[in-house]
LONUFI-636396 format. One line per field, with one value per residue (C-alpha): z, y, x; residue number from 1; residue in one letter. Coordinates in steps of 0.2 Angstrom, whole numbers, plus 5000, padded with zeros to 4 digits. Each point is the difference from the previous one (the first is absolute). Last residue first. Example, Ala and Ser with C-alpha at 12.3 -4.5 7.8 and 13.67 -1.06 7.14 Angstrom:
<rs>
up <- c(5036 5003) .
north <- c(4995 4983) .
east <- c(5068 4994) .
k <- c(2 1) .
r <- c(S A) .
</rs>
This chain:
<rs>
up <- c(4919 5015 5002 5014 5007 5019 4996 5018 4994 5014 5007 4983 4994 5015 5000 4982 5002 5014 4989 4987 4987 4995 4983 5002 4988 5010 5004 4994 5010 4991 5008 4998 5010 5011 5018 4996 4990 4993 4995 4985 4991 4989 5006 5018 4998 4994 5015 5012 4993 5003 5017 5004 4993 5011 5015 4996 4997 5015 5011 5015 5008 4992 4988 5000 4985 4990 4984 4996 4994 4985 4998 5013 5009 5009 5002 5007 4994 5009 4991 4999 4995 4992 5016 4999 5013 5008 5015 5013 5011 5015 5010 5006 5007 4997 4981 5004 4985 4986 4986 4985 4988 4981 4999 4990 5002 5019 5007 5016 5012 5014 5013 5008 5019 4994 5013 4998 4981 5002 5011 4989 4983 5008 5003 4984 4988 5002 4988 5008 4989 5008 5017 5016 4997 5001 5017 5008 4991 5007 5017 5000 4992 4984 4990 5009 5008 5005 5006 5011 4998 5013 5013 4995 5001 5002 4985 4989 5004 5001 4983 4992 5006 4994 4983 4998 5006 4987 4986 5000 4992 4985 4994 4999 4986 5002 5009 5016 5010 4984 4993 5015 4999 4983 5004 5016 4988) .
north <- c(4476 4994 5007 5009 5003 5008 5019 5008 5015 5002 4983 4991 5010 4995 4983 4999 5008 4987 4986 5002 5013 5013 5006 5012 4995 5010 4984 4986 5004 4992 4989 4996 4986 5002 4998 4988 4989 4988 4984 4988 5007 4984 4998 5003 4987 4988 5004 4998 4983 4994 5007 4990 4984 5003 5002 4984 4990 5007 4993 5010 4998 4984 5006 5007 5005 4984 4998 4984 5005 5010 5000 4997 5013 5015 5019 5011 5018 5016 5017 5016 4999 4983 4989 4982 4989 4983 4990 4992 4985 4993 5017 5004 5016 5010 4998 5007 5012 4997 5013 4993 5012 5000 5018 5006 4983 5000 4983 4998 4985 4998 4987 4991 5003 5005 5014 5004 5000 5011 5013 5000 5002 5014 5011 4996 5004 5001 5009 5011 5003 4988 5010 4991 5006 5018 4999 4991 5011 5015 4994 4997 5016 5000 4996 4982 5000 5017 5000 4987 4981 4993 5012 4999 4981 4995 5013 4991 4983 5005 5008 4986 4987 5011 5001 4981 4997 5013 4991 4986 5013 5000 4983 4985 4996 4983 4992 5003 5009 5004 5007 5011 5007 5006 5006 5010 5007) .
east <- c(5318 4991 4983 4993 4982 5001 4999 4997 5011 5013 4998 4999 5016 5010 4996 5004 5017 5003 4995 5012 5001 4988 4992 4984 4987 4985 4988 5009 5016 5015 5012 5018 5008 5015 4996 4985 5010 4987 5007 4995 5016 5003 5017 4993 4988 5012 5011 4986 4997 5018 5000 4984 5007 5015 4990 4990 5016 5008 4985 5002 4984 4993 4985 4983 4991 5000 4989 4993 4982 5007 5018 5017 5009 4994 5003 4987 4998 5005 4996 5008 5018 4999 5001 5000 4994 5007 4992 5011 4999 5010 5000 5017 4993 5014 4996 4982 5001 5013 5004 5007 5008 4998 5000 4986 4989 5003 4998 4992 5000 4988 5006 4984 4995 4983 5000 5020 4999 4983 5010 5015 4991 4989 5016 5007 4987 4981 4987 4986 4986 4989 5002 5005 5017 4997 4991 5015 5012 4991 5000 5020 5003 5008 5016 4998 5017 5001 4982 5005 4995 5011 4994 4984 4998 4980 4996 5013 4994 4981 5000 5011 4988 4984 5010 5003 4982 4993 5010 4987 4989 5010 4991 5014 5009 5008 5015 4993 5015 5008 4984 4997 5017 4997 4983 5008 5013) .
k <- c(185 184 183 182 181 180 179 178 177 176 175 174 173 172 171 170 169 168 167 166 165 164 163 162 161 160 159 158 157 156 155 154 153 152 151 150 149 148 147 146 145 144 143 142 141 140 139 138 137 136 135 134 133 132 131 130 129 128 127 126 125 124 123 122 121 120 119 118 117 116 115 114 113 112 111 110 109 108 107 106 105 104 103 102 101 100 99 98 97 96 95 94 93 92 91 90 89 88 87 86 85 84 83 82 81 80 79 78 77 76 75 74 73 72 71 70 69 68 67 66 65 64 63 62 61 60 59 58 57 56 55 54 53 52 51 50 49 48 47 46 45 44 43 42 41 40 39 38 37 36 35 34 33 32 31 30 29 28 27 26 25 24 23 22 21 20 19 18 17 16 15 14 13 12 11 10 9 8 7 6 5 4 3 2 1) .
r <- c(V E S F N I H K T S S A H S Q A E K E G K M R F G C V L C K L T F G A T D T Y N R N E K E K G A L L K A A E L I R E D G A R F I T T K R S N E G S Y L P D Y H I G D Y I L M M M Q P Y K G S E G F R T L C G S K T D V V V M E V Q F H E S L I Q L E I A G G W A D K T M I W S C Y S S N S R G L Y A E S Y M D P N G G V T S S I L E R M F G S H E S S V V E G C M C Y N I S T F L) .
</rs>
């Protein structure tokens, strides 16, 4: 997520160390507002979340998108490959610009128009032509099954061979056995 947002903001791939600023911003925002960012909202304690988001293994999602949208004052639109739905972060801010990301169930990738050195990564907010193009792309990706259904995929533990369905069963298996090497079947 952070690499894709950096790409949209800069128009090129930048070092992953630039993600540290975004992580610090998110941690500071969440830590500074424990009433809004409660355990019920975060799924963990506020302080635990703030520590977790600072690690390089923490991936962002809706909470992080909303915070970053407000900070950078740009609408962030995510098109979901599996559902084809658009989710808009920062829409109520009436920001004049938007960036587009595509989500495949695990990763966020930047969407852009153009080729080579003439790529456009920031668009006029609400540009229906761009939003429709994103939906069409998501439809093609869905047709090609280029998404991961984390609730319904079948996994095999590469340590003991145990088969499981979905992320929750994998987490439970990892927790009880300490096995963390899985493959999608």
